[in-house]
PAPAPA-525060 format. One record per residue: residue in three letters; x, y, z of N, C-alpha, C, O in turn. Coordinates in steps of 0.2 Angstrom, whole numbers, padded with zeros to 4 digits, always signed. Layout:
! residues N
ALAXYZXYZXYZXYZ...
***
This chain:
! residues 135
THR-0042-0112+0125-0048-0110+0125-0048-0105+0117-0044-0103+0113ILE-0056-0105+0117-0055-0101+0109-0052-0093+0112-0046-0091+0111ARG-0056-0089+0114-0053-0085+0117-0045-0083+0118-0043-0078+0115GLU-0042-0086+0120-0033-0087+0119-0032-0087+0112-0028-0083+0110ASN-0034-0092+0109-0033-0093+0101-0033-0086+0098-0029-0083+0095GLN-0040-0082+0099-0043-0076+0096-0035-0069+0099-0035-0064+0096ASP-0033-0071+0102-0029-0066+0105-0021-0067+0099-0017-0063+0097GLU-0021-0074+0100-0014-0076+0098-0013-0074+0090-0007-0073+0088ILE-0019-0072+0086-0016-0070+0079-0010-0068+0077-0010-0063+0080PRO-0006-0069+0074+0000-0064+0073-0002-0056+0072-0008-0054+0070THR+0003-0053+0073+0001-0046+0071+0002-0046+0062-0002-0045+0058TRP+0009-0049+0060+0009-0049+0052+0002-0051+0048+0000-0048+0043ILE+0000-0056+0052-0005-0060+0048-0012-0055+0049-0017-0057+0045PHE-0014-0051+0054-0018-0047+0055-0018-0041+0049-0022-0040+0045TRP-0012-0039+0050-0011-0031+0045-0011-0033+0038-0013-0029+0033TYR-0009-0039+0038-0008-0042+0029-0015-0042+0027-0017-0041+0022GLY-0020-0044+0032-0026-0048+0030-0031-0041+0030-0036-0040+0027VAL-0029-0036+0035-0032-0029+0034-0031-0026+0028-0035-0023+0025ILE-0023-0027+0025-0022-0023+0019-0024-0027+0011-0027-0024+0007ILE-0022-0033+0011-0021-0036+0004-0026-0042+0008-0026-0047+0004VAL-0030-0043+0013-0035-0048+0011-0041-0047+0010-0044-0052+0007VAL-0043-0039+0013-0049-0035+0015-0048-0032+0009-0052-0033+0004GLY-0043-0027+0010-0041-0020+0005-0041-0022-0001-0047-0021-0004ALA-0037-0024-0003-0035-0025-0012-0044-0028-0014-0047-0025-0017PRO-0046-0034-0012-0050-0036-0016-0057-0032-0015-0062-0034-0018LEU-0059-0026-0008-0062-0022-0010-0063-0015-0014-0068-0012-0015LEU-0057-0015-0014-0055-0010-0021-0057-0012-0027-0060-0009-0031TYR-0054-0018-0027-0056-0020-0035-0062-0021-0036-0063-0019-0042GLY-0066-0023-0033-0074-0024-0033-0076-0018-0034-0079-0016-0039ILE-0075-0014-0030-0078-0006-0031-0075-0002-0038-0078+0002-0040MET-0069-0004-0040-0067+0000-0045-0069-0003-0052-0070+0000-0058HIS-0071-0012-0052-0074-0014-0056-0083-0014-0057-0086-0014-0063LEU-0086-0013-0051-0091-0011-0053-0093-0005-0055-0098-0005-0058THR-0090+0001-0054-0089+0007-0055-0087+0010-0063-0088+0015-0066GLY-0083+0002-0065-0080+0003-0073-0086+0005-0080-0092+0004-0079PRO-0083+0007-0085-0088+0006-0090-0090+0001-0092-0095+0002-0095ASP-0086-0006-0091-0087-0012-0095-0090-0017-0091-0090-0023-0092LEU-0094-0014-0086-0097-0020-0082-0103-0022-0084-0108-0018-0084GLY-0103-0028-0087-0110-0033-0090-0109-0030-0098-0114-0031-0102MET-0104-0026-0100-0106-0023-0107-0103-0026-0111-0100-0021-0114LYS-0101-0031-0115-0096-0034-0120-0101-0036-0126-0106-0039-0126THR-0097-0032-0132-0101-0035-0136-0100-0041-0140-0094-0043-0141LEU-0104-0044-0141-0103-0051-0143-0103-0053-0152-0104-0047-0155ALA-0102-0056-0156-0102-0058-0161-0110-0056-0164-0110-0052-0168ASP-0115-0058-0162-0122-0058-0165-0124-0051-0162-0130-0050-0162GLY-0121-0047-0159-0121-0040-0157-0125-0039-0153-0129-0034-0153SER-0125-0044-0147-0128-0043-0140-0122-0041-0137-0116-0041-0139THR-0125-0037-0131-0121-0034-0127-0122-0037-0118-0122-0034-0114PHE-0122-0046-0118-0123-0046-0111-0118-0051-0108-0119-0057-0110ASP-0113-0050-0104-0109-0051-0101-0107-0050-0094-0104-0044-0093THR-0108-0055-0089-0108-0054-0082-0101-0056-0079-0099-0055-0073ALA-0096-0059-0085-0088-0058-0079-0086-0053-0075-0082-0053-0070VAL-0088-0048-0079-0083-0043-0073-0087-0041-0067-0084-0039-0062PHE-0095-0042-0068-0099-0042-0063-0098-0045-0058-0097-0043-0052LYS-0098-0051-0061-0095-0056-0055-0089-0057-0053-0088-0059-0048TYR-0084-0057-0056-0078-0054-0053-0078-0048-0047-0076-0049-0042ALA-0081-0044-0050-0082-0038-0043-0086-0041-0037-0084-0039-0031ILE-0091-0045-0037-0093-0046-0031-0090-0052-0028-0089-0052-0022ARG-0086-0058-0033-0084-0062-0029-0078-0057-0024-0078-0058-0018ASN-0073-0052-0026-0072-0052-0023-0072-0046-0016-0068-0045-0011ILE-0079-0042-0017-0081-0039-0013-0084-0044-0007-0084-0041-0002ALA-0087-0050-0007-0088-0055-0003-0084-0057+0001-0084-0057+0007ALA-0076-0059-0004-0072-0061+0000-0068-0057+0006-0064-0059+0011ALA-0069-0051+0004-0066-0044+0007-0072-0043+0014-0071-0039+0019ALA-0077-0047+0011-0081-0044+0018-0082-0050+0023-0083-0050+0029VAL-0083-0056+0020-0078-0063+0025-0073-0061+0027-0074-0060+0033ALA-0067-0059+0025-0060-0059+0028-0061-0053+0032-0057-0052+0037ALA-0065-0047+0031-0065-0042+0039-0069-0044+0042-0070-0040+0047LEU-0074-0050+0042-0077-0052+0048-0072-0057+0053-0071-0058+0059ALA-0070-0060+0048-0063-0066+0051-0058-0060+0057-0057-0061+0063LEU-0056-0056+0053-0051-0052+0057-0055-0046+0063-0052-0042+0068TYR-0061-0046+0061-0065-0042+0067-0065-0049+0073-0062-0049+0079LYS-0069-0053+0071-0069-0058+0078-0063-0060+0079-0063-0063+0085ARG-0057-0059+0075-0051-0062+0077-0052-0070+0080-0050-0072+0085SER-0056-0073+0075-0056-0081+0074-0049-0084+0069-0048-0084+0063VAL-0047-0087+0073-0041-0091+0070-0047-0097+0066-0050-0094+0062PRO-0048-0102+0066-0052-0104+0061-0056-0101+0056-0058-0104+0051MET-0057-0097+0058-0062-0092+0049-0056-0090+0046-0055-0092+0041LEU-0050-0085+0051-0045-0083+0046-0042-0090+0041-0043-0091+0035LEU-0040-0094+0044-0038-0102+0040-0041-0101+0035-0038-0099+0030ILE-0048-0103+0036-0053-0104+0030-0052-0098+0026-0052-0099+0020VAL-0052-0091+0027-0052-0088+0022-0046-0086+0018-0046-0083+0013PHE-0039-0089+0021-0031-0089+0019-0032-0096+0014-0027-0095+0010ILE-0036-0102+0014-0036-0107+0011-0039-0106+0004-0037-0108-0002MET-0046-0103+0005-0049-0100+0001-0048-0094-0005-0050-0095-0010ARG-0044-0089-0001-0038-0083-0005-0033-0087-0010-0031-0084-0015PHE-0031-0093-0007-0025-0095-0010-0026-0099-0017-0023-0099-0022ILE-0032-0103-0014-0034-0107-0022-0038-0101-0026-0039-0101-0032THR-0041-0096-0022-0043-0091-0027-0038-0087-0034-0039-0086-0040GLU-0033-0086-0029-0027-0084-0032-0023-0088-0036-0019-0085-0040GLY-0023-0094-0035-0020-0098-0039-0023-0099-0046-0020-0099-0051GLY-0030-0100-0044-0034-0099-0050-0035-0094-0056-0037-0094-0062ASP-0033-0089-0052-0031-0083-0056-0026-0083-0060-0027-0081-0066LEU-0019-0085-0058-0013-0086-0060-0014-0092-0066-0012-0092-0072LEU-0017-0097-0064-0018-0101-0069-0021-0099-0076-0019-0101-0082ASP-0027-0096-0075-0031-0093-0079-0026-0089-0083-0024-0090-0088ALA-0023-0084-0080-0018-0080-0084-0015-0082-0088-0015-0080-0093PHE-0010-0088-0086-0006-0093-0090-0010-0095-0097-0008-0094-0103LEU-0016-0099-0094-0019-0102-0100-0023-0097-0106-0023-0097-0112PHE-0026-0093-0102-0030-0090-0107-0028-0082-0108-0031-0078-0112GLY-0023-0079-0103-0022-0071-0104-0020-0068-0111-0016-0073-0113GLU-0020-0064-0114-0017-0061-0120-0010-0058-0118-0007-0054-0122LEU-0006-0057-0113+0000-0057-0110+0006-0056-0114+0007-0061-0119ASP+0010-0052-0114+0018-0054-0117+0022-0059-0112+0019-0061-0107THR+0027-0060-0113+0030-0063-0109+0032-0059-0102+0031-0061-0097THR+0036-0054-0104+0037-0049-0099+0032-0049-0094+0032-0051-0088SER+0027-0046-0096+0020-0045-0091+0018-0049-0088+0014-0048-0083MET+0019-0057-0091+0016-0063-0090+0021-0063-0083+0019-0062-0077LEU+0026-0063-0083+0032-0065-0078+0032-0059-0073+0034-0060-0067SER+0030-0053-0074+0027-0050-0069+0023-0049-0063+0023-0047-0057TYR+0018-0052-0069+0010-0055-0065+0012-0060-0061+0010-0060-0055ALA+0017-0065-0064+0018-0072-0059+0023-0070-0053+0023-0073-0047GLY+0027-0065-0054+0032-0064-0048+0026-0060-0043+0024-0062-0037MET+0024-0055-0046+0019-0051-0040+0014-0058-0036+0013-0059-0030MET+0011-0061-0041+0006-0066-0036+0009-0071-0031+0007-0073-0026VAL+0015-0073-0034+0019-0076-0031+0020-0075-0022+0017-0078-0017PHE+0025-0067-0023+0028-0064-0018+0023-0061-0016+0024-0060-0010VAL+0017-0058-0017+0013-0054-0014+0008-0056-0011+0005-0054-0006ALA+0005-0064-0015-0001-0068-0011+0001-0073-0010+0000-0074-0004LEU+0003-0079-0014+0004-0086-0014+0009-0086-0008+0008-0090-0004ILE+0015-0084-0008+0018-0086-0002+0018-0083+0006+0020-0086+0010PRO+0015-0077+0006+0011-0076+0012+0006-0079+0014+0005-0080+0020TYR+0001-0082+0009-0002-0085+0011-0003-0092+0015-0007-0094+0019ALA+0004-0095+0010+0005-0101+0013+0007-0100+0019+0004-0104+0023LEU+0012-0096+0021+0015-0094+0028+0008-0094+0034+0008-0097+0039ALA+0005-0089+0030-0001-0089+0036-0007-0094+0038-0010-0093+0043ILE-0006-0099+0032-0011-0107+0032-0005-0109+0039-0006-0109+0045ARG+0001-0111+0035+0005-0115+0040+0005-0112+0048+0005-0116+0053LYS+0004-0105+0049+0005-0103+0055-0003-0103+0061-0004-0104+0067LEU-0008-0102+0054-0013-0104+0057-0018-0110+0061-0022-0110+0065TRP-0013-0115+0055-0017-0122+0057-0018-0126+0061-0023-0129+0063PRO-0010-0125+0066-0011-0128+0072-0014-0127+0076-0016-0132+0080MET-0015-0118+0077-0020-0115+0081-0026-0115+0081-0029-0113+0085ALA-0028-0118+0076-0036-0118+0073-0038-0125+0077-0043-0126+0079ARG-0034-0130+0078-0036-0138+0082-0039-0137+0087-0041-0142+0090
***
């Protein structure tokens, strides 16, 4: 039944979700919303309009809120969707860093290693564990 599935969420997925899937994006979002560059980049024509930082902050806060709700409800299907969403998002961020980032090789390798081991592998393991439980 649905109630049995809710109680079967592995402890590691729950606490990883609380710390990494909710806590980190919420913290990043708040830090970016309170940062000095929020929406204020000087463009070539002298204008100062750029919403990229604001969009990044709101995206992370929204993802944290949805993940928090999924964890609070202990809903396997919701958690599965959250982990798939975060896998795609973090994979896209990593690709963006490779294609458009201005990091040196050492910084890029460090970032890629962190993303793979802190995000992508745990997300994939959580998806693999939650997938059969959501059916």
